[in-house]
N, C-alpha and C positions, 0 to 999 in steps of 0.2 A: 802473229800479226794483228796490230791495233786495227778494228775495224774503221770504213772510212762511213761519212754521214755525207749524204746527198747534200746539196745548197737546202738550209732551214726554210720552212714552211713561216708563214706569219704567226709570232705567239696567241693564242688564247686570246680572246677580248678581255677575259679576267685574272689571268694566270697569275702577273706578276712575274712571270719568267719566260725561257727559251723554249718554244715548243720542239720538240725532237723528232724527226720522220724516219729515222732508218729504218726501222722496220714499216718495211715501206705497205703491206699487206694487213696491216694491223689498223683495222679502223675503229677501235676504243669504245667506251661506252658511249648511248646513244641516247641523249637527254628526252626526245617523244619519243621511245620506247613505248609508253603506254598511253600515249595520246598530246595529254596534256605534257608541258613542258616541268622535267625534274632536273636542274639545270646539277651541272658540277660540283662537289662541295667544295669550294677554294677560298683562303683568308679571308675577311674582314680588310684586315689594314695590308695595303698596297705596298708597305713597307717589306715585308714578308716576300721573300724570294720563294718560289716553288717552278719546278719541273714538269711539266705535262708529260706521261708516258702510256699512251695508248695500246692495249693490248687487243687479245682476241675476244671483244664481247665485253671486255670491262677496261678501267683506265685507271693509272694509279698519278695523285696528285703529289708528289715528293719535294721534301725541302733538305737540300743539302744541306745545308746547317746543321740541319739534326741527323745529319746520316737516314731518316727515316722516313716512310709516308707521315701527310697529314692527312690524307682519305682516298679511301677507293671507292670507286663505284659499278656494279655490276649488271648486266642484263641479266635476267632468269626468266627463260622460255618455259612455263609449264607443261604439262602433257607428254613429254617425248625422255626417252631414256638417260641417265645421265651416268651409269656406272660402266659402258659395255665401248666407249671407246678408246679403242688403243692408244699406246703412249706414242707420240711422234717425237722426232729426235731434237734434243736443245739446242739453244743456239753454238756448240761447240761438239754437234755431233752425239752427245750423248742420250740414250734413250732411257725408258724408266721415267717412273717417281723418285720421290725423295731425293733426287737431285738437285741441288741447289745452285746455281750458277749468276754471275754478275750481268747485269744488264749492260750490252754492250755501247749503249746511248749515253752511258755518266764514265766518269771514271773510278777505277775501281773503289780508290780511296775515298770515296764521296758516299759509299754505300758500306751500311753494316752486312759484312762479309761474314765468310766460318771463324777469322779470327776473336768475334765478339762471341761464339757460342761453341768452340772447343773445349775441350774437358771442363766443362761445367753442369750445373744444372737447369741452364735455360736452353727451351728448346726455337726453332725455327718456326711461330706460330702464323699461318698464312692469316692475310685479311681478306681476300678473297681466295674463299672457300676452294678446292680444285675441283668440286661436282658443281658448281653455283655456274661457269659459264659453258661448260659442255654440253654442246647441243647445237641443231644444223646436220651438214655433212657429216660423214666419218672424219675427214681429214680437216677440215676445221676443227669439231670438237674436239679432236686429240690435241689439234694445235693449241686450244683456249687451256687443257689441262698442263700441256707442259707449261704456257706461258705462268703459269700462277707460282711456280718454281723458279722465277727470279729474283732477288733480294730486296728488292723495294717493297715485293709485296709478304715480305715476311715482319713481325714484330718480334724481340724478346719475350716470351710466355715460361713459366714453371714450368717442369719437365712434367708435373702432374699434373697442368692444365689437359695438355694435349695427348696422354695417355689415359684420362679416365673418360667416361660418359658423361660430364659434365654439362650442365641445363643452357650453360651459355655455346657450349659447344654444338647443341642439340639445338638452340636457337635455329642456328641455318636448316635443319633440316625439318625442323617445323613450319617453317614458310615455304621449303622446296618443296615437301612435301603436298603444302596445302595447295600449290601453284598448279601439282601434276595433278592431283586430285579432278579442281577445276578448270583444267586445263585453260589457266591466265597463267596471263605475263605479272612478274612486279620487279621491280627495283630494290638491290640494297646496298645501302652506304654504308661505311666502316673505316674506322682509325683509331690510332693511339690516341689520347688524349696529353697534348704535348704541352707539358709546363716546365718552368725555367727552374725548378726547382728539383724534377726529377733529379733521381740520384745517379751520380757520374760510375760508370764503369766501361774501362777499355775503348775509350776514344768516343761512347756515347752518353745518352742519358737514359736510363733504362722508365720507360711510361709504367706508371703506376694504374693505368687506368684505360678500355678500350669503349670504346661507343658503334653502337649500330643501329641504324636508320632502316624499316623498311617503307617501299610506298606501294601503293599497288589499287587499282581499281572498284572501289567499292557501289553496287547500287546503279552504277555509271557515274559516280564521282570519286576527284581524286581521296584517296584517303593515306594514313602514316601512324607509326608508331615507332617508338625507341626505347633503347635499352642501354644501360652502363654495365661493363664489367670490373669491380672497383677489386684490387689486388693490391693494396695499399698493407703494410705492415703495422703489426701492434706496436709501435716505438715503444710504450712501456714496457714490453716485455721482450723486444727484439733490438733494441739499441746496444745493448752490449752484444750481443753477437754480432751486427753490424758492426762498429767498429772493430773488432776485433776479424773480421772478414775482410775489411777496408786493409787493414794491414798486410794481410797477405793474398791480397788479389780475388777474393772472392765478390761473385755478382750478392749484391744487397736481398736481403731475406726481402721475400713475397709471403702478403698476408695470406688466410684463407681467402677464397674466393666468393665473392657475394655478387649476383646477377639484382639489376634492378630494372623494374621498366618505370620510366621519367618520361616528362615534356620535352617535345622537340625539340623547344625554344630552351629548354636545359643544356639542351647539349649543344645546340648552338652558343649559347654564353660561355660552357664551358670550355668549349673547342676553337672558337671566334673564327669562325665558317660560316659562310652563308648558306642557307636550305630552300631556299624561294618560296615556294607557295606552302612546306611541310609542316612547317609550326600552325598556320591557320589551318590544316584538317586532319590534326592530331585525333587521335582516337581513344587517346587514354581521357577520362573522365576528368573533369576537373575536382580536386579535392580542396575541402574548405579551408582544412589544418594544414600548418607547413609541415611538420610530422611526415605527413601520409604523402605528401608530393611525388616523392619515390615510394616505390610500393616492392619492397624485399619478393624476391620470387622464389618458392619452392619447389615449382612444378608448373609446367604450360597452364594447367586450372587459372595459375594464378592472374595472367595476362588480362588485363582489362580491355576489352576494345569495343567499346558500347556508345561511344563517339556525344 
């Protein structure tokens, strides 16, 4: 039976779309979690329709036209265990991790579900990682972990991406462990770079870049840093394979993963999202030469947080 939504609440003031509240106990991302306000990243252009989907300790800004998230925002509480919470049943009563489901607040056909991912080399990549919102009382933590397995929180990624200890995946642990070590809070904003030129596949367009912005308090002041993962293919090498694959319904070839630390302002420009005060409190040093504006990361030691 299709779930019935209660009367809708007013839309988020900058959402550009109707806010849904069928998950009555999901309060979502707290913009004042750090003290200073860190707003939910929303499109600059009012013409871009979005749906705000609150979950437990995080929120997804969803774009029905792309069937994917435009952005996500999660509150991370340091100094608490993140792996011991039991799995809660999902919306259909299914227990356990790795069970992805549609969000009942959206029509199934608006979401990139299993039809996108089956019988190919694409994984359902978490935007909000399973461990990040898992804090608080056990029941709340369990619900938070389960909430991350809804399709609006997924983005297509190469299967090699999620099955390896790649630097990008490790960035989440890097910030989570730092928050736990110093018993501090942080917010992590993540999403795909949605371009009109993204390659089509099974009714969606596959994003070739992902972004992540972390915000936290440092020495009593708000601070931020930003990163981009680029999985664009080498077209000179992969053009023939891409053409052959397209004829047989194969997903677009994804190139080798390249992770960069970048200015927050560049993420804002790439995504056409608003990041409030974060570009002005970026801890990445200002490089003089344009070629050094994006810093290629080979290890966590390459991260620059000098201010």
